[in-house]
PyMOL CGO cylinders between C-alpha atoms (Angstrom):
from pymol import cmd
from pymol.cgo import CYLINDER

trace = [
    CYLINDER, -9.43, 0.02, 13.46, -12.08, 1.15, 15.89, 0.3, 1, 1, 1, 1, 1, 1,
    CYLINDER, -12.08, 1.15, 15.89, -11.81, 4.72, 17.24, 0.3, 1, 1, 1, 1, 1, 1,
    CYLINDER, -11.81, 4.72, 17.24, -10.16, 5.39, 20.72, 0.3, 1, 1, 1, 1, 1, 1,
    CYLINDER, -10.16, 5.39, 20.72, -12.48, 5.99, 23.39, 0.3, 1, 1, 1, 1, 1, 1,
    CYLINDER, -12.48, 5.99, 23.39, -13.74, 9.80, 23.54, 0.3, 1, 1, 1, 1, 1, 1,
    CYLINDER, -13.74, 9.80, 23.54, -12.89, 10.66, 20.14, 0.3, 1, 1, 1, 1, 1, 1,
    CYLINDER, -12.89, 10.66, 20.14, -15.80, 13.06, 19.09, 0.3, 1, 1, 1, 1, 1, 1,
    CYLINDER, -15.80, 13.06, 19.09, -15.09, 12.86, 15.19, 0.3, 1, 1, 1, 1, 1, 1,
    CYLINDER, -15.09, 12.86, 15.19, -13.19, 9.93, 14.00, 0.3, 1, 1, 1, 1, 1, 1,
    CYLINDER, -13.19, 9.93, 14.00, -11.04, 11.12, 11.39, 0.3, 1, 1, 1, 1, 1, 1,
    CYLINDER, -11.04, 11.12, 11.39, -10.75, 7.64, 9.69, 0.3, 1, 1, 1, 1, 1, 1,
    CYLINDER, -10.75, 7.64, 9.69, -14.55, 7.11, 9.69, 0.3, 1, 1, 1, 1, 1, 1,
    CYLINDER, -14.55, 7.11, 9.69, -15.93, 6.52, 6.09, 0.3, 1, 1, 1, 1, 1, 1,
    CYLINDER, -15.93, 6.52, 6.09, -18.57, 9.61, 5.32, 0.3, 1, 1, 1, 1, 1, 1,
    CYLINDER, -18.57, 9.61, 5.32, -19.63, 8.49, 1.85, 0.3, 1, 1, 1, 1, 1, 1,
    CYLINDER, -19.63, 8.49, 1.85, -21.27, 5.16, 1.02, 0.3, 1, 1, 1, 1, 1, 1,
    CYLINDER, -21.27, 5.16, 1.02, -20.62, 4.05, 4.75, 0.3, 1, 1, 1, 1, 1, 1,
    CYLINDER, -20.62, 4.05, 4.75, -21.91, 0.49, 4.01, 0.3, 1, 1, 1, 1, 1, 1,
    CYLINDER, -21.91, 0.49, 4.01, -18.52, -0.26, 2.38, 0.3, 1, 1, 1, 1, 1, 1,
    CYLINDER, -18.52, -0.26, 2.38, -16.46, 0.76, 5.32, 0.3, 1, 1, 1, 1, 1, 1,
    CYLINDER, -16.46, 0.76, 5.32, -14.49, -1.92, 7.28, 0.3, 1, 1, 1, 1, 1, 1,
    CYLINDER, -14.49, -1.92, 7.28, -12.68, -1.26, 10.63, 0.3, 1, 1, 1, 1, 1, 1,
    CYLINDER, -12.68, -1.26, 10.63, -11.87, -4.59, 11.64, 0.3, 1, 1, 1, 1, 1, 1,
    CYLINDER, -11.87, -4.59, 11.64, -7.99, -5.19, 11.93, 0.3, 1, 1, 1, 1, 1, 1,
    CYLINDER, -7.99, -5.19, 11.93, -7.95, -8.14, 9.86, 0.3, 1, 1, 1, 1, 1, 1,
    CYLINDER, -7.95, -8.14, 9.86, -9.68, -6.59, 7.00, 0.3, 1, 1, 1, 1, 1, 1,
    CYLINDER, -9.68, -6.59, 7.00, -7.24, -3.79, 7.01, 0.3, 1, 1, 1, 1, 1, 1,
    CYLINDER, -7.24, -3.79, 7.01, -4.26, -6.01, 7.35, 0.3, 1, 1, 1, 1, 1, 1,
    CYLINDER, -4.26, -6.01, 7.35, -5.34, -8.29, 4.42, 0.3, 1, 1, 1, 1, 1, 1,
    CYLINDER, -5.34, -8.29, 4.42, -5.51, -5.10, 2.17, 0.3, 1, 1, 1, 1, 1, 1,
    CYLINDER, -5.51, -5.10, 2.17, -2.27, -3.75, 3.23, 0.3, 1, 1, 1, 1, 1, 1,
    CYLINDER, -2.27, -3.75, 3.23, -0.66, -7.10, 2.71, 0.3, 1, 1, 1, 1, 1, 1,
    CYLINDER, -0.66, -7.10, 2.71, -1.98, -7.47, -0.84, 0.3, 1, 1, 1, 1, 1, 1,
    CYLINDER, -1.98, -7.47, -0.84, -0.56, -4.09, -1.61, 0.3, 1, 1, 1, 1, 1, 1,
    CYLINDER, -0.56, -4.09, -1.61, 2.80, -2.84, -2.62, 0.3, 1, 1, 1, 1, 1, 1,
    CYLINDER, 2.80, -2.84, -2.62, 2.84, 0.91, -3.10, 0.3, 1, 1, 1, 1, 1, 1,
    CYLINDER, 2.84, 0.91, -3.10, 1.54, 3.41, -0.57, 0.3, 1, 1, 1, 1, 1, 1,
    CYLINDER, 1.54, 3.41, -0.57, 0.91, 7.12, -1.23, 0.3, 1, 1, 1, 1, 1, 1,
    CYLINDER, 0.91, 7.12, -1.23, 2.21, 8.85, 2.13, 0.3, 1, 1, 1, 1, 1, 1,
    CYLINDER, 2.21, 8.85, 2.13, 0.91, 12.28, 2.51, 0.3, 1, 1, 1, 1, 1, 1,
    CYLINDER, 0.91, 12.28, 2.51, 2.07, 14.99, 5.06, 0.3, 1, 1, 1, 1, 1, 1,
    CYLINDER, 2.07, 14.99, 5.06, 2.67, 18.74, 5.36, 0.3, 1, 1, 1, 1, 1, 1,
    CYLINDER, 2.67, 18.74, 5.36, 6.04, 20.49, 5.22, 0.3, 1, 1, 1, 1, 1, 1,
    CYLINDER, 6.04, 20.49, 5.22, 6.73, 24.42, 5.93, 0.3, 1, 1, 1, 1, 1, 1,
    CYLINDER, 6.73, 24.42, 5.93, 8.49, 25.58, 2.85, 0.3, 1, 1, 1, 1, 1, 1,
    CYLINDER, 8.49, 25.58, 2.85, 8.98, 29.11, 4.50, 0.3, 1, 1, 1, 1, 1, 1,
    CYLINDER, 8.98, 29.11, 4.50, 7.49, 30.68, 7.63, 0.3, 1, 1, 1, 1, 1, 1,
    CYLINDER, 7.49, 30.68, 7.63, 3.75, 30.66, 7.44, 0.3, 1, 1, 1, 1, 1, 1,
    CYLINDER, 3.75, 30.66, 7.44, 3.76, 28.65, 4.08, 0.3, 1, 1, 1, 1, 1, 1,
    CYLINDER, 3.76, 28.65, 4.08, 2.52, 25.02, 4.40, 0.3, 1, 1, 1, 1, 1, 1,
    CYLINDER, 2.52, 25.02, 4.40, 2.87, 22.75, 1.39, 0.3, 1, 1, 1, 1, 1, 1,
    CYLINDER, 2.87, 22.75, 1.39, 0.93, 19.23, 1.24, 0.3, 1, 1, 1, 1, 1, 1,
    CYLINDER, 0.93, 19.23, 1.24, 3.15, 16.51, -0.08, 0.3, 1, 1, 1, 1, 1, 1,
    CYLINDER, 3.15, 16.51, -0.08, 2.21, 13.05, -1.27, 0.3, 1, 1, 1, 1, 1, 1,
    CYLINDER, 2.21, 13.05, -1.27, 5.07, 10.60, -1.77, 0.3, 1, 1, 1, 1, 1, 1,
    CYLINDER, 5.07, 10.60, -1.77, 4.55, 6.94, -3.41, 0.3, 1, 1, 1, 1, 1, 1,
    CYLINDER, 4.55, 6.94, -3.41, 6.75, 4.64, -1.61, 0.3, 1, 1, 1, 1, 1, 1,
    CYLINDER, 6.75, 4.64, -1.61, 7.27, 0.84, -1.09, 0.3, 1, 1, 1, 1, 1, 1,
    CYLINDER, 7.27, 0.84, -1.09, 6.16, -0.53, 2.20, 0.3, 1, 1, 1, 1, 1, 1,
    CYLINDER, 6.16, -0.53, 2.20, 5.84, -3.57, 4.42, 0.3, 1, 1, 1, 1, 1, 1,
    CYLINDER, 5.84, -3.57, 4.42, 3.40, -4.07, 7.17, 0.3, 1, 1, 1, 1, 1, 1,
    CYLINDER, 3.40, -4.07, 7.17, 4.93, -5.13, 10.46, 0.3, 1, 1, 1, 1, 1, 1,
    CYLINDER, 4.93, -5.13, 10.46, 2.10, -5.57, 12.99, 0.3, 1, 1, 1, 1, 1, 1,
    CYLINDER, 2.10, -5.57, 12.99, 0.18, -2.24, 13.28, 0.3, 1, 1, 1, 1, 1, 1,
    CYLINDER, 0.18, -2.24, 13.28, 2.84, -0.29, 11.65, 0.3, 1, 1, 1, 1, 1, 1,
    CYLINDER, 2.84, -0.29, 11.65, 4.34, 0.12, 8.01, 0.3, 1, 1, 1, 1, 1, 1,
    CYLINDER, 4.34, 0.12, 8.01, 8.00, -0.09, 7.32, 0.3, 1, 1, 1, 1, 1, 1,
    CYLINDER, 8.00, -0.09, 7.32, 9.18, 2.81, 4.90, 0.3, 1, 1, 1, 1, 1, 1,
    CYLINDER, 9.18, 2.81, 4.90, 12.61, 3.50, 3.72, 0.3, 1, 1, 1, 1, 1, 1,
    CYLINDER, 12.61, 3.50, 3.72, 14.59, 5.84, 1.46, 0.3, 1, 1, 1, 1, 1, 1,
    CYLINDER, 14.59, 5.84, 1.46, 17.74, 7.73, 1.07, 0.3, 1, 1, 1, 1, 1, 1,
    CYLINDER, 17.74, 7.73, 1.07, 19.31, 9.76, 4.04, 0.3, 1, 1, 1, 1, 1, 1,
    CYLINDER, 19.31, 9.76, 4.04, 19.54, 12.72, 1.67, 0.3, 1, 1, 1, 1, 1, 1,
    CYLINDER, 19.54, 12.72, 1.67, 15.82, 12.97, 1.45, 0.3, 1, 1, 1, 1, 1, 1,
    CYLINDER, 15.82, 12.97, 1.45, 14.44, 16.24, 2.92, 0.3, 1, 1, 1, 1, 1, 1,
    CYLINDER, 14.44, 16.24, 2.92, 10.99, 14.88, 2.77, 0.3, 1, 1, 1, 1, 1, 1,
    CYLINDER, 10.99, 14.88, 2.77, 11.71, 11.73, 4.69, 0.3, 1, 1, 1, 1, 1, 1,
    CYLINDER, 11.71, 11.73, 4.69, 13.62, 13.63, 7.29, 0.3, 1, 1, 1, 1, 1, 1,
    CYLINDER, 13.62, 13.63, 7.29, 10.63, 15.81, 7.78, 0.3, 1, 1, 1, 1, 1, 1,
    CYLINDER, 10.63, 15.81, 7.78, 8.38, 12.77, 7.99, 0.3, 1, 1, 1, 1, 1, 1,
    CYLINDER, 8.38, 12.77, 7.99, 10.74, 11.14, 10.52, 0.3, 1, 1, 1, 1, 1, 1,
    CYLINDER, 10.74, 11.14, 10.52, 10.32, 13.94, 12.90, 0.3, 1, 1, 1, 1, 1, 1,
    CYLINDER, 10.32, 13.94, 12.90, 6.95, 12.56, 13.74, 0.3, 1, 1, 1, 1, 1, 1,
    CYLINDER, 6.95, 12.56, 13.74, 4.68, 14.89, 11.94, 0.3, 1, 1, 1, 1, 1, 1,
    CYLINDER, 4.68, 14.89, 11.94, 1.09, 13.74, 11.40, 0.3, 1, 1, 1, 1, 1, 1,
    CYLINDER, 1.09, 13.74, 11.40, 0.85, 11.80, 8.37, 0.3, 1, 1, 1, 1, 1, 1,
    CYLINDER, 0.85, 11.80, 8.37, -1.78, 9.89, 6.23, 0.3, 1, 1, 1, 1, 1, 1,
    CYLINDER, -1.78, 9.89, 6.23, -1.14, 6.66, 4.19, 0.3, 1, 1, 1, 1, 1, 1,
    CYLINDER, -1.14, 6.66, 4.19, -3.42, 5.46, 1.49, 0.3, 1, 1, 1, 1, 1, 1,
    CYLINDER, -3.42, 5.46, 1.49, -3.28, 2.01, -0.25, 0.3, 1, 1, 1, 1, 1, 1,
    CYLINDER, -3.28, 2.01, -0.25, -5.71, 1.05, -3.21, 0.3, 1, 1, 1, 1, 1, 1,
    CYLINDER, -5.71, 1.05, -3.21, -6.13, -2.26, -5.18, 0.3, 1, 1, 1, 1, 1, 1,
    CYLINDER, -6.13, -2.26, -5.18, -8.41, -2.21, -8.26, 0.3, 1, 1, 1, 1, 1, 1,
    CYLINDER, -8.41, -2.21, -8.26, -10.17, -5.45, -8.92, 0.3, 1, 1, 1, 1, 1, 1,
    CYLINDER, -10.17, -5.45, -8.92, -12.54, -4.83, -11.75, 0.3, 1, 1, 1, 1, 1, 1,
    CYLINDER, -12.54, -4.83, -11.75, -14.05, -2.42, -14.02, 0.3, 1, 1, 1, 1, 1, 1,
    CYLINDER, -14.05, -2.42, -14.02, -17.73, -1.99, -13.66, 0.3, 1, 1, 1, 1, 1, 1,
    CYLINDER, -17.73, -1.99, -13.66, -19.26, -0.91, -16.95, 0.3, 1, 1, 1, 1, 1, 1,
    CYLINDER, -19.26, -0.91, -16.95, -22.78, 0.47, -16.79, 0.3, 1, 1, 1, 1, 1, 1,
    CYLINDER, -22.78, 0.47, -16.79, -25.47, 1.54, -19.47, 0.3, 1, 1, 1, 1, 1, 1,
    CYLINDER, -25.47, 1.54, -19.47, -25.06, 5.43, -18.34, 0.3, 1, 1, 1, 1, 1, 1,
    CYLINDER, -25.06, 5.43, -18.34, -21.95, 7.42, -17.89, 0.3, 1, 1, 1, 1, 1, 1,
    CYLINDER, -21.95, 7.42, -17.89, -22.84, 8.23, -14.35, 0.3, 1, 1, 1, 1, 1, 1,
    CYLINDER, -22.84, 8.23, -14.35, -23.23, 4.65, -13.08, 0.3, 1, 1, 1, 1, 1, 1,
    CYLINDER, -23.23, 4.65, -13.08, -19.75, 3.38, -14.29, 0.3, 1, 1, 1, 1, 1, 1,
    CYLINDER, -19.75, 3.38, -14.29, -17.50, 2.51, -11.44, 0.3, 1, 1, 1, 1, 1, 1,
    CYLINDER, -17.50, 2.51, -11.44, -14.62, 0.16, -10.23, 0.3, 1, 1, 1, 1, 1, 1,
    CYLINDER, -14.62, 0.16, -10.23, -14.39, -2.70, -7.74, 0.3, 1, 1, 1, 1, 1, 1,
    CYLINDER, -14.39, -2.70, -7.74, -11.55, -1.88, -5.36, 0.3, 1, 1, 1, 1, 1, 1,
    CYLINDER, -11.55, -1.88, -5.36, -10.23, -2.39, -1.86, 0.3, 1, 1, 1, 1, 1, 1,
    CYLINDER, -10.23, -2.39, -1.86, -8.59, 0.47, -0.04, 0.3, 1, 1, 1, 1, 1, 1,
    CYLINDER, -8.59, 0.47, -0.04, -7.14, 1.67, 3.27, 0.3, 1, 1, 1, 1, 1, 1,
    CYLINDER, -7.14, 1.67, 3.27, -6.58, 4.96, 4.70, 0.3, 1, 1, 1, 1, 1, 1,
    CYLINDER, -6.58, 4.96, 4.70, -4.50, 5.23, 7.80, 0.3, 1, 1, 1, 1, 1, 1,
    CYLINDER, -4.50, 5.23, 7.80, -3.41, 8.04, 10.12, 0.3, 1, 1, 1, 1, 1, 1,
    CYLINDER, -3.41, 8.04, 10.12, -0.50, 8.00, 12.40, 0.3, 1, 1, 1, 1, 1, 1,
    CYLINDER, -0.50, 8.00, 12.40, 3.09, 9.22, 12.67, 0.3, 1, 1, 1, 1, 1, 1,
    CYLINDER, 3.09, 9.22, 12.67, 6.40, 7.85, 11.75, 0.3, 1, 1, 1, 1, 1, 1,
    CYLINDER, 6.40, 7.85, 11.75, 9.51, 7.35, 13.84, 0.3, 1, 1, 1, 1, 1, 1,
    CYLINDER, 9.51, 7.35, 13.84, 13.14, 6.88, 12.67, 0.3, 1, 1, 1, 1, 1, 1,
    CYLINDER, 13.14, 6.88, 12.67, 14.71, 3.51, 13.13, 0.3, 1, 1, 1, 1, 1, 1,
    CYLINDER, 14.71, 3.51, 13.13, 18.34, 4.05, 14.02, 0.3, 1, 1, 1, 1, 1, 1,
    CYLINDER, 18.34, 4.05, 14.02, 19.61, 0.90, 15.35, 0.3, 1, 1, 1, 1, 1, 1,
    CYLINDER, 19.61, 0.90, 15.35, 21.52, -1.11, 12.74, 0.3, 1, 1, 1, 1, 1, 1,
    CYLINDER, 21.52, -1.11, 12.74, 20.18, -4.48, 13.58, 0.3, 1, 1, 1, 1, 1, 1,
    CYLINDER, 20.18, -4.48, 13.58, 16.57, -3.28, 13.56, 0.3, 1, 1, 1, 1, 1, 1,
    CYLINDER, 16.57, -3.28, 13.56, 17.18, -1.49, 10.30, 0.3, 1, 1, 1, 1, 1, 1,
    CYLINDER, 17.18, -1.49, 10.30, 18.62, -4.75, 8.83, 0.3, 1, 1, 1, 1, 1, 1,
    CYLINDER, 18.62, -4.75, 8.83, 15.69, -6.65, 9.96, 0.3, 1, 1, 1, 1, 1, 1,
    CYLINDER, 15.69, -6.65, 9.96, 13.40, -4.10, 8.47, 0.3, 1, 1, 1, 1, 1, 1,
    CYLINDER, 13.40, -4.10, 8.47, 15.05, -4.21, 5.15, 0.3, 1, 1, 1, 1, 1, 1,
    CYLINDER, 15.05, -4.21, 5.15, 14.62, -7.98, 5.02, 0.3, 1, 1, 1, 1, 1, 1,
    CYLINDER, 14.62, -7.98, 5.02, 11.09, -7.55, 5.93, 0.3, 1, 1, 1, 1, 1, 1,
    CYLINDER, 11.09, -7.55, 5.93, 10.80, -5.31, 2.98, 0.3, 1, 1, 1, 1, 1, 1,
    CYLINDER, 10.80, -5.31, 2.98, 12.32, -7.80, 0.62, 0.3, 1, 1, 1, 1, 1, 1,
    CYLINDER, 12.32, -7.80, 0.62, 10.13, -10.50, 2.00, 0.3, 1, 1, 1, 1, 1, 1,
    CYLINDER, 10.13, -10.50, 2.00, 6.88, -8.57, 1.62, 0.3, 1, 1, 1, 1, 1, 1,
    CYLINDER, 6.88, -8.57, 1.62, 7.66, -8.00, -2.01, 0.3, 1, 1, 1, 1, 1, 1,
    CYLINDER, 7.66, -8.00, -2.01, 8.56, -11.61, -2.63, 0.3, 1, 1, 1, 1, 1, 1,
    CYLINDER, 8.56, -11.61, -2.63, 8.29, -14.28, -0.05, 0.3, 1, 1, 1, 1, 1, 1,
    CYLINDER, 8.29, -14.28, -0.05, 11.51, -16.32, 0.34, 0.3, 1, 1, 1, 1, 1, 1,
    CYLINDER, 11.51, -16.32, 0.34, 13.59, -13.78, -1.46, 0.3, 1, 1, 1, 1, 1, 1,
    CYLINDER, 13.59, -13.78, -1.46, 15.66, -12.61, 1.56, 0.3, 1, 1, 1, 1, 1, 1,
    CYLINDER, 15.66, -12.61, 1.56, 17.34, -15.77, 2.07, 0.3, 1, 1, 1, 1, 1, 1,
    CYLINDER, 17.34, -15.77, 2.07, 18.40, -16.04, -1.66, 0.3, 1, 1, 1, 1, 1, 1,
    CYLINDER, 18.40, -16.04, -1.66, 20.16, -12.47, -1.56, 0.3, 1, 1, 1, 1, 1, 1,
    CYLINDER, 20.16, -12.47, -1.56, 22.85, -10.63, 0.56, 0.3, 1, 1, 1, 1, 1, 1,
    CYLINDER, 22.85, -10.63, 0.56, 21.82, -8.61, 3.47, 0.3, 1, 1, 1, 1, 1, 1,
    CYLINDER, 21.82, -8.61, 3.47, 22.29, -4.91, 3.60, 0.3, 1, 1, 1, 1, 1, 1,
    CYLINDER, 22.29, -4.91, 3.60, 25.99, -4.15, 4.78, 0.3, 1, 1, 1, 1, 1, 1,
    CYLINDER, 25.99, -4.15, 4.78, 27.24, -1.35, 7.09, 0.3, 1, 1, 1, 1, 1, 1,
    CYLINDER, 27.24, -1.35, 7.09, 27.55, 1.19, 4.34, 0.3, 1, 1, 1, 1, 1, 1,
    CYLINDER, 27.55, 1.19, 4.34, 24.07, 0.43, 2.98, 0.3, 1, 1, 1, 1, 1, 1,
    CYLINDER, 24.07, 0.43, 2.98, 22.49, 0.77, 6.19, 0.3, 1, 1, 1, 1, 1, 1,
    CYLINDER, 22.49, 0.77, 6.19, 24.21, 4.02, 6.78, 0.3, 1, 1, 1, 1, 1, 1,
    CYLINDER, 24.21, 4.02, 6.78, 23.12, 5.32, 3.52, 0.3, 1, 1, 1, 1, 1, 1,
    CYLINDER, 23.12, 5.32, 3.52, 19.33, 4.31, 4.21, 0.3, 1, 1, 1, 1, 1, 1,
    CYLINDER, 19.33, 4.31, 4.21, 16.67, 6.16, 6.33, 0.3, 1, 1, 1, 1, 1, 1,
    CYLINDER, 16.67, 6.16, 6.33, 14.30, 3.62, 7.96, 0.3, 1, 1, 1, 1, 1, 1,
    CYLINDER, 14.30, 3.62, 7.96, 10.94, 4.77, 9.21, 0.3, 1, 1, 1, 1, 1, 1,
    CYLINDER, 10.94, 4.77, 9.21, 8.38, 3.01, 11.09, 0.3, 1, 1, 1, 1, 1, 1,
    CYLINDER, 8.38, 3.01, 11.09, 4.88, 4.42, 10.50, 0.3, 1, 1, 1, 1, 1, 1,
    CYLINDER, 4.88, 4.42, 10.50, 2.94, 3.83, 13.55, 0.3, 1, 1, 1, 1, 1, 1,
    CYLINDER, 2.94, 3.83, 13.55, -0.83, 3.28, 12.57, 0.3, 1, 1, 1, 1, 1, 1,
    CYLINDER, -0.83, 3.28, 12.57, -3.07, 5.25, 15.22, 0.3, 1, 1, 1, 1, 1, 1,
    CYLINDER, -3.07, 5.25, 15.22, -6.37, 5.05, 13.16, 0.3, 1, 1, 1, 1, 1, 1,
    CYLINDER, -6.37, 5.05, 13.16, -7.44, 3.35, 10.05, 0.3, 1, 1, 1, 1, 1, 1,
    CYLINDER, -7.44, 3.35, 10.05, -10.17, 2.10, 7.78, 0.3, 1, 1, 1, 1, 1, 1,
    CYLINDER, -10.17, 2.10, 7.78, -10.92, 0.10, 4.92, 0.3, 1, 1, 1, 1, 1, 1,
    CYLINDER, -10.92, 0.10, 4.92, -13.37, 0.74, 1.96, 0.3, 1, 1, 1, 1, 1, 1,
    CYLINDER, -13.37, 0.74, 1.96, -14.41, -1.90, -0.19, 0.3, 1, 1, 1, 1, 1, 1,
    CYLINDER, -14.41, -1.90, -0.19, -16.52, -1.89, -3.33, 0.3, 1, 1, 1, 1, 1, 1,
    CYLINDER, -16.52, -1.89, -3.33, -17.59, -5.39, -4.97, 0.3, 1, 1, 1, 1, 1, 1,
    CYLINDER, -17.59, -5.39, -4.97, -20.39, -6.73, -6.88, 0.3, 1, 1, 1, 1, 1, 1,
    CYLINDER, -20.39, -6.73, -6.88, -22.04, -5.82, -10.14, 0.3, 1, 1, 1, 1, 1, 1,
    CYLINDER, -22.04, -5.82, -10.14, -23.62, -2.91, -11.94, 0.3, 1, 1, 1, 1, 1, 1,
    CYLINDER, -23.62, -2.91, -11.94, -25.96, -0.66, -10.26, 0.3, 1, 1, 1, 1, 1, 1,
    CYLINDER, -25.96, -0.66, -10.26, -27.98, 0.89, -13.21, 0.3, 1, 1, 1, 1, 1, 1,
    CYLINDER, -27.98, 0.89, -13.21, -31.04, 2.72, -12.88, 0.3, 1, 1, 1, 1, 1, 1,
    CYLINDER, -31.04, 2.72, -12.88, -34.38, 0.86, -13.70, 0.3, 1, 1, 1, 1, 1, 1,
    CYLINDER, -34.38, 0.86, -13.70, -35.05, 3.18, -16.55, 0.3, 1, 1, 1, 1, 1, 1,
    CYLINDER, -35.05, 3.18, -16.55, -31.93, 2.26, -18.25, 0.3, 1, 1, 1, 1, 1, 1,
    CYLINDER, -31.93, 2.26, -18.25, -32.17, -1.46, -18.13, 0.3, 1, 1, 1, 1, 1, 1,
    CYLINDER, -32.17, -1.46, -18.13, -33.93, -1.62, -21.53, 0.3, 1, 1, 1, 1, 1, 1,
    CYLINDER, -33.93, -1.62, -21.53, -31.04, 0.17, -23.38, 0.3, 1, 1, 1, 1, 1, 1,
    CYLINDER, -31.04, 0.17, -23.38, -29.07, -1.82, -25.86, 0.3, 1, 1, 1, 1, 1, 1,
    CYLINDER, -29.07, -1.82, -25.86, -25.69, -0.99, -24.31, 0.3, 1, 1, 1, 1, 1, 1,
    CYLINDER, -25.69, -0.99, -24.31, -23.57, -3.61, -22.81, 0.3, 1, 1, 1, 1, 1, 1,
    CYLINDER, -23.57, -3.61, -22.81, -23.20, -3.70, -19.11, 0.3, 1, 1, 1, 1, 1, 1,
    CYLINDER, -23.20, -3.70, -19.11, -21.23, -5.86, -16.87, 0.3, 1, 1, 1, 1, 1, 1,
    CYLINDER, -21.23, -5.86, -16.87, -17.94, -6.47, -14.89, 0.3, 1, 1, 1, 1, 1, 1,
    CYLINDER, -17.94, -6.47, -14.89, -14.46, -6.81, -16.34, 0.3, 1, 1, 1, 1, 1, 1,
    CYLINDER, -14.46, -6.81, -16.34, -12.09, -8.31, -13.74, 0.3, 1, 1, 1, 1, 1, 1,
    CYLINDER, -12.09, -8.31, -13.74, -8.49, -7.06, -13.43, 0.3, 1, 1, 1, 1, 1, 1,
    CYLINDER, -8.49, -7.06, -13.43, -5.91, -9.59, -12.67, 0.3, 1, 1, 1, 1, 1, 1,
    CYLINDER, -5.91, -9.59, -12.67, -2.36, -8.92, -11.71, 0.3, 1, 1, 1, 1, 1, 1,
    CYLINDER, -2.36, -8.92, -11.71, 0.04, -11.64, -12.87, 0.3, 1, 1, 1, 1, 1, 1,
    CYLINDER, 0.04, -11.64, -12.87, 4.02, -11.93, -13.25, 0.3, 1, 1, 1, 1, 1, 1,
    CYLINDER, 4.02, -11.93, -13.25, 5.25, -12.27, -16.83, 0.3, 1, 1, 1, 1, 1, 1,
    CYLINDER, 5.25, -12.27, -16.83, 8.30, -13.98, -17.80, 0.3, 1, 1, 1, 1, 1, 1,
    CYLINDER, 8.30, -13.98, -17.80, 11.46, -13.16, -15.93, 0.3, 1, 1, 1, 1, 1, 1,
    CYLINDER, 11.46, -13.16, -15.93, 14.31, -11.45, -17.71, 0.3, 1, 1, 1, 1, 1, 1,
    CYLINDER, 14.31, -11.45, -17.71, 17.69, -12.41, -16.08, 0.3, 1, 1, 1, 1, 1, 1,
    CYLINDER, 17.69, -12.41, -16.08, 20.42, -10.10, -15.69, 0.3, 1, 1, 1, 1, 1, 1,
    CYLINDER, 20.42, -10.10, -15.69, 22.96, -10.39, -18.60, 0.3, 1, 1, 1, 1, 1, 1,
    CYLINDER, 22.96, -10.39, -18.60, 25.73, -11.74, -16.09, 0.3, 1, 1, 1, 1, 1, 1,
    CYLINDER, 25.73, -11.74, -16.09, 23.56, -14.57, -14.90, 0.3, 1, 1, 1, 1, 1, 1,
    CYLINDER, 23.56, -14.57, -14.90, 24.35, -16.92, -17.80, 0.3, 1, 1, 1, 1, 1, 1,
    CYLINDER, 24.35, -16.92, -17.80, 22.38, -20.16, -17.55, 0.3, 1, 1, 1, 1, 1, 1,
    CYLINDER, 22.38, -20.16, -17.55, 21.57, -19.84, -13.88, 0.3, 1, 1, 1, 1, 1, 1,
    CYLINDER, 21.57, -19.84, -13.88, 18.10, -21.24, -13.13, 0.3, 1, 1, 1, 1, 1, 1,
    CYLINDER, 18.10, -21.24, -13.13, 15.25, -19.43, -11.54, 0.3, 1, 1, 1, 1, 1, 1,
    CYLINDER, 15.25, -19.43, -11.54, 15.38, -19.29, -7.65, 0.3, 1, 1, 1, 1, 1, 1,
    CYLINDER, 15.38, -19.29, -7.65, 12.52, -21.00, -5.81, 0.3, 1, 1, 1, 1, 1, 1,
    CYLINDER, 12.52, -21.00, -5.81, 10.95, -17.24, -5.09, 0.3, 1, 1, 1, 1, 1, 1,
    CYLINDER, 10.95, -17.24, -5.09, 10.72, -16.32, -8.54, 0.3, 1, 1, 1, 1, 1, 1,
    CYLINDER, 10.72, -16.32, -8.54, 9.24, -19.88, -9.45, 0.3, 1, 1, 1, 1, 1, 1,
    CYLINDER, 9.24, -19.88, -9.45, 6.56, -19.53, -6.88, 0.3, 1, 1, 1, 1, 1, 1,
    CYLINDER, 6.56, -19.53, -6.88, 5.58, -16.28, -8.44, 0.3, 1, 1, 1, 1, 1, 1,
    CYLINDER, 5.58, -16.28, -8.44, 5.19, -17.93, -11.77, 0.3, 1, 1, 1, 1, 1, 1,
    CYLINDER, 5.19, -17.93, -11.77, 3.01, -21.07, -10.32, 0.3, 1, 1, 1, 1, 1, 1,
    CYLINDER, 3.01, -21.07, -10.32, -0.23, -21.64, -11.88, 0.3, 1, 1, 1, 1, 1, 1,
    CYLINDER, -0.23, -21.64, -11.88, -2.87, -19.61, -10.12, 0.3, 1, 1, 1, 1, 1, 1,
    CYLINDER, -2.87, -19.61, -10.12, -0.34, -17.40, -8.44, 0.3, 1, 1, 1, 1, 1, 1,
    CYLINDER, -0.34, -17.40, -8.44, -1.09, -13.60, -8.26, 0.3, 1, 1, 1, 1, 1, 1,
    CYLINDER, -1.09, -13.60, -8.26, -0.23, -10.55, -6.44, 0.3, 1, 1, 1, 1, 1, 1,
]
cmd.load_cgo(trace, "trace")
């Protein structure tokens, strides 16, 4: 997302290999929608004057220009994050191994997003229920209608955060090997090994008996389907 006017040194601008950077909202949203786990980083004061950086891996769902995060109301870290402290969220998808003739030029093809902003608590029960539904739908489209919505006790036990994205950038590496010209005559194999994420055979809960698979799971297993 483009920097706000007057920003002297945009915190989200890519500094290394700038040609891989993308700031368009559509590009950023596409990567976030393809991901599942975000690493959320922020700082907490463990004692007066002592700051401890913390990174938490969390499930998320995108909702417009925000990310929905959730956890237990007992989590001190989530309580701190919900106070609106500055935070950073990272999401990375690996698409291929890039094997070069030299150790130095080995790489991976990837898509990543780094977003900066602050989280706010969502206290309204109806909004929390809708957010939890959105989280389920983000994991498996169609699943929310196949399962029970959160009840009052479950909503009360859940802390729901809305991380408002203020600045964000994407960085993408794709393509092939970038070997040095002097190495091209070496006998070592070089090339790209794609990485695919697919769903394996479902394992029903022991209490399911002979119940068939729901539509949402069947869609995951359809030919060509992938995360």
